[in-house]
Backbone bond lengths (Angstrom), bond angles and torsions (degrees), N, CA, C in turn:
res aa  C-N    CA-C-N  psi(-1)  N-CA   C-N-CA  omega(-1)  CA-C   N-CA-C  phi
1 K - - - 1.459 - - 1.522 109.78 -
2 A 1.330 117.92 -41.17 1.470 121.61 179.81 1.519 110.08 -63.27
3 V 1.303 117.55 -40.88 1.500 121.37 178.14 1.503 109.70 -60.62
4 R 1.318 116.87 -46.57 1.463 122.50 178.37 1.531 111.05 -54.89
5 E 1.313 115.29 -48.64 1.489 120.84 -176.06 1.553 111.12 -65.46
6 I 1.331 114.86 -47.36 1.479 118.83 -174.84 1.525 110.60 -70.47
7 A 1.324 119.10 -44.53 1.462 120.52 -177.09 1.514 113.81 -90.16
8 G 1.297 118.64 -11.15 1.462 121.53 -178.91 1.531 110.93 69.15
9 L 1.319 115.95 36.55 1.465 120.98 -179.69 1.510 111.51 -95.33
10 G 1.310 116.14 158.65 1.441 122.00 171.32 1.524 109.99 -78.29
11 L 1.304 117.63 174.23 1.446 121.23 -177.34 1.527 111.85 -59.87
12 A 1.323 117.14 -48.18 1.496 119.14 -176.67 1.539 110.00 -65.62
13 E 1.311 116.95 -41.02 1.479 119.78 179.73 1.501 111.61 -65.00
14 A 1.321 117.17 -40.83 1.464 120.70 179.77 1.517 110.59 -66.04
15 K 1.312 117.46 -41.71 1.487 122.14 177.72 1.498 109.16 -61.07
16 A 1.328 119.48 -44.92 1.455 122.70 -179.58 1.514 110.03 -64.88
17 F 1.312 117.89 -37.51 1.497 122.62 -179.83 1.507 109.41 -64.76
18 V 1.336 116.87 -47.29 1.474 121.76 -179.37 1.516 110.04 -62.82
19 E 1.293 118.81 -41.80 1.489 122.84 -179.98 1.533 111.39 -67.59
20 S 1.318 119.06 -23.43 1.460 121.05 -178.80 1.514 113.53 -97.92
21 A 1.340 117.02 3.75 1.459 121.90 179.69 1.519 109.83 -59.46
22 P 1.318 120.18 151.28 1.460 126.37 7.49 1.525 113.27 -87.01
23 K 1.271 116.24 137.85 1.489 122.96 172.23 1.492 108.79 -163.96
24 A 1.326 116.21 165.86 1.454 123.58 -175.25 1.502 110.48 -69.78
25 L 1.311 118.12 132.28 1.440 124.01 176.95 1.533 110.56 -92.33
26 K 1.325 117.23 -45.17 1.451 122.60 179.20 1.537 108.56 -135.33
27 E 1.304 115.63 144.19 1.464 120.66 175.71 1.544 108.91 -132.43
28 G 1.325 114.32 150.77 1.462 119.30 177.01 1.509 114.40 73.45
29 V 1.330 118.92 29.55 1.443 121.53 177.78 1.514 110.97 -105.52
30 S 1.314 116.73 161.01 1.466 120.44 -179.78 1.511 109.12 -65.63
31 K 1.344 115.44 159.28 1.467 121.42 175.62 1.519 110.50 -58.44
32 E 1.309 116.54 -41.94 1.499 120.50 178.73 1.534 111.43 -59.63
33 D 1.311 115.96 -48.13 1.475 119.70 178.75 1.547 111.39 -61.61
34 A 1.343 114.74 -42.18 1.455 120.30 178.27 1.500 111.51 -57.81
35 E 1.330 115.82 -45.63 1.485 121.39 179.38 1.522 110.79 -62.48
36 N 1.319 117.38 -40.97 1.470 121.43 179.87 1.523 109.54 -65.20
37 F 1.348 118.04 -44.72 1.431 122.16 178.89 1.547 110.75 -62.86
38 K 1.313 115.57 -40.86 1.473 121.92 177.90 1.518 109.81 -57.49
39 K 1.328 114.87 -48.41 1.508 120.56 -178.07 1.513 109.77 -61.06
40 Q 1.337 118.44 -44.60 1.489 122.00 -179.00 1.506 109.98 -61.98
41 L 1.329 116.85 -44.74 1.456 121.22 -176.53 1.525 112.14 -69.13
42 E 1.347 115.66 -40.10 1.488 118.84 179.26 1.546 109.72 -67.54
43 E 1.285 117.48 -36.17 1.457 120.61 176.21 1.535 111.65 -61.63
44 A 1.359 115.63 -28.50 1.431 120.56 178.84 1.535 112.19 -88.25
45 G 1.354 117.54 1.53 1.436 122.13 177.34 1.503 116.51 100.99
46 A 1.317 117.85 5.27 1.457 121.44 -179.03 1.526 111.68 -83.20
47 K 1.339 115.07 155.06 1.471 121.01 170.45 1.519 104.84 -101.29
48 V 1.334 116.25 126.62 1.473 119.74 -173.17 1.518 110.21 -124.29
49 E 1.316 115.68 140.49 1.474 122.16 173.64 1.516 106.86 -128.92
50 I 1.343 114.81 128.94 1.470 120.99 177.06 1.502 106.77 -97.48
51 K 1.317 115.58 130.29 1.480 120.50 179.25 1.519 109.98 -114.85
């Protein structure tokens, strides 16, 4: 659900993204936005690395 909200993906696209992890979800966002996305994803059980 968090992936769908952050990336604006549909259910099928979000499922495919999660199954193909690890890969970048968002690029070119501010540090503040990246930290917010990281928090949301970690709360959902994901392991997140900001580059």
